[in-house]
C-alpha positions, -999 to 999 in steps of 0.1 A, spaced: -779 405 -168 -760 437 -160 -775 466 -141 -763 499 -154 -755 523 -127 -751 560 -132 -723 575 -113 -714 611 -108 -686 632 -94 -692 652 -62 -670 678 -47 -667 689 -11 -667 727 -8 -648 725 25 -618 703 16 -620 704 -22 -618 666 -26 -639 648 -52 -659 616 -47 -673 593 -74 -706 576 -66 -741 566 -75 -755 592 -52 -743 621 -31 -729 608 3 -744 621 36 -709 633 46 -677 640 27 -657 608 28 -625 627 33 -632 656 58 -666 645 72 -683 677 61 -721 674 60 -741 669 28 -750 706 25 -713 712 16 -713 687 -12 -721 696 -48 -719 680 -82 -686 687 -97 -701 701 -129 -720 727 -108 -691 740 -88 -660 760 -98 -636 760 -70 -611 782 -87 -597 806 -61 -612 786 -32 -578 786 -15 -569 822 -23 -582 836 10 -572 869 24 -567 865 61 -568 893 86 -546 890 117 -573 873 138 -583 848 110 -546 840 105 -541 834 142 -572 812 144 -563 793 113 -528 786 127 -543 775 160 -567 753 141 -538 737 122 -521 729 156 -553 714 169 -558 692 139 -522 680 138 -524 672 175 -556 653 171 -542 635 140 -512 622 158 -532 613 190 -557 593 170 -530 576 150 -513 566 183 -547 554 198 -554 533 166 -521 515 171 -523 510 209 -560 503 215 -565 465 218 -601 467 207 -606 461 169 -635 486 169 -613 511 187 -585 506 162 -608 513 133 -625 542 149 -593 560 158 -577 552 124 -606 569 105 -606 598 130 -569 603 124 -575 604 86 -603 629 90 -583 651 113 -554 650 89 -577 662 61 -588 691 84 -551 699 89 -547 698 51 -575 724 47 -557 748 71 -525 741 53 -541 753 20 -557 783 37 -524 793 52 -505 786 19 -480 762 36 -460 738 15 -459 709 39 -471 697 73 -448 678 95 -465 653 118 -444 648 149 -441 614 166 -465 609 195 -470 579 217 -485 594 249 -519 578 242 -532 550 264 -530 514 256 -567 509 266 -598 518 247 -618 537 274 -590 562 284 -585 569 247 -622 575 242 -622 599 272 -592 618 257 -610 618 224 -641 633 240 -620 660 257 -602 669 225 -634 671 205 -650 694 231 -620 717 230 -620 718 192 -658 725 190 -656 753 216 -626 769 198 -641 765 163 -674 780 174 -656 811 187 -633 813 157 -664 812 134 -680 841 153 -647 861 151 -640 854 115 -641 883 90 -636 861 60 -668 842 48 -647 812 35 -628 808 68 -661 812 88 -677 785 66 -648 761 73 -650 767 110 -687 762 110 -684 729 90 -657 716 113 -679 724 144 -705 700 128 -678 673 120 -662 675 154 -697 673 170 -701 640 151 -668 628 165 -679 638 200 -711 618 196 -690 588 185 -671 589 218 -702 596 239 -719 566 224 -691 543 235 -683 558 270 
């Protein structure tokens, strides 16, 4: 006997990605935004979501955020390849993907065509030093994003910074739990 499941389409208001599932996830599977930023696709029109007017301070903070996310993306990619622990490899791989999605959000806000990811291999070949570096990176990102959210004149930019504070705090807790 077949069980009929009802699926729906959900959209993340932070990254704009869609998810198909039986129920709304607790976090965006792409950028990690918390459930409060997820909506049913039929209830959300994201037309113009990326047409954001940036003042000078918001532009500077968005550019810095893009640099942070690119740096974290390539660090985590390196750590996923060098860490001998299978759990560490998986953890750093998903963190790299999430940070890359964050970079993509800033790319859209800044109306950039493409993001170049430079090569990076300065991560450690051991799990614990990479977790320590992860912890440090996440603390810096959280502190910067909190300040940028306070400084932001644009409500959309402020919302993204606030959402990313929550996501980076989740990442920080992942490293704290393992250290």
